[in-house]
TORKETI-809376 format. One line per field, with one value per residue (C-alpha): z, x, y; residue in three letters; chain. Coordinates in Angstrom, 2 decimals, padded with zeros to 5 digits. Each point is the difference from the previous one (the first is absolute). Layout:
<nodes>
Z	c(Z;...)
X	c(X;...)
Y	c(Y;...)
aa	c(ALA;...)
ch	c(A;...)
</nodes>
This chain:
<nodes>
Z	c(113.73;-002.57;-000.25;-001.67;-001.92;-000.88;-002.25;-000.46;-002.16;001.91;-002.02;002.10;-001.05;001.36;000.14;-000.49;003.79;000.04;001.65;-001.03;-001.36;-000.73;-002.49;000.59;-002.81;001.19;-001.92;-002.71;-003.00;000.35;-001.34;000.19;-000.77;001.34;-003.46;000.00;003.49;-000.93;-003.12;002.11;002.56;-002.74;-001.32;003.48;000.44;-003.51;000.23;003.65;000.85;003.82;002.42;003.21;002.92;-000.45;-003.68;-003.39;-000.59;-001.69;000.20;-000.26;002.85;-000.11;-000.84;001.95;000.21;003.44;000.56;003.15;000.69;002.77;001.31;002.43;003.01;000.43)
X	c(111.38;000.70;-001.61;-003.40;-001.81;-003.68;-002.06;-003.76;-002.29;-003.06;-003.09;-002.55;-003.66;-003.22;-003.06;-003.70;-000.24;002.71;002.59;003.63;001.17;003.66;001.17;003.63;002.19;003.18;003.24;-001.23;002.25;002.78;-000.86;-003.78;-001.56;-003.04;-001.60;000.40;-001.45;-002.94;-000.69;-000.09;-002.25;-002.41;-000.15;-000.64;-002.92;-001.42;000.09;-001.16;002.85;-000.21;-002.89;000.06;-002.42;-000.68;-000.96;001.68;003.21;-001.05;002.91;003.77;001.40;003.78;002.85;003.23;003.11;000.98;003.51;001.16;003.64;000.82;003.52;000.65;002.06;003.04)
Y	c(076.45;002.71;003.39;-000.05;002.67;-000.36;002.25;000.19;002.09;001.19;000.91;001.89;000.14;001.50;-002.26;000.74;000.21;002.69;-002.30;-000.43;-003.34;-000.69;-002.61;-000.97;-001.34;-001.71;000.51;002.40;000.49;002.53;003.44;-000.35;003.39;001.83;-000.21;-003.80;-000.30;002.24;-002.10;-003.18;001.67;001.12;-003.57;-001.40;002.42;-000.52;-003.80;-000.06;-002.38;000.15;-000.13;002.03;-000.14;003.74;-000.34;000.06;001.92;003.24;002.44;-000.28;002.09;-000.50;-002.31;-000.24;-002.11;-001.25;-001.26;-001.75;-000.77;-002.45;-000.41;-002.81;000.98;-002.23)
aa	c(UNK;UNK;UNK;UNK;UNK;UNK;UNK;UNK;UNK;UNK;UNK;UNK;UNK;UNK;UNK;UNK;UNK;UNK;UNK;UNK;UNK;UNK;UNK;UNK;UNK;UNK;UNK;UNK;UNK;UNK;UNK;UNK;UNK;UNK;UNK;UNK;UNK;UNK;UNK;UNK;UNK;UNK;UNK;UNK;UNK;UNK;UNK;UNK;UNK;UNK;UNK;UNK;UNK;UNK;UNK;UNK;UNK;UNK;UNK;UNK;UNK;UNK;UNK;UNK;UNK;UNK;UNK;UNK;UNK;UNK;UNK;UNK;UNK;UNK)
ch	c(A;A;A;A;A;A;A;A;A;A;A;A;A;A;A;A;A;A;A;A;A;A;A;A;A;A;A;A;A;A;A;A;A;A;A;A;A;A;A;A;A;A;A;A;A;A;A;A;A;A;A;A;A;A;A;A;A;A;A;A;A;A;A;A;A;A;A;A;A;A;A;A;A;A)
</nodes>
C-alpha cells in the first residue's frame, strides 16, 4: 500500500445551548481561505442547515484544516 494523505476542513460552531458542534468537510479544495470558510459558515447558520441536540447553530467559532499523513511500514 502506498502512502496516503488525507485533508479535512473542520468548521466549528456554537449552538443555542452553548455547545460546540464541528462539521467536517472531506477533501476540501486546495487553497481554501478563511474568508471562504467564514462565508460558508455564515450561510449554514442563516439557512439553519444542520440540527444539533443542543439547539440551532448560532455562532461560527473557528475553521481549521486538518491534514493526516499515513505511511505504511514495510
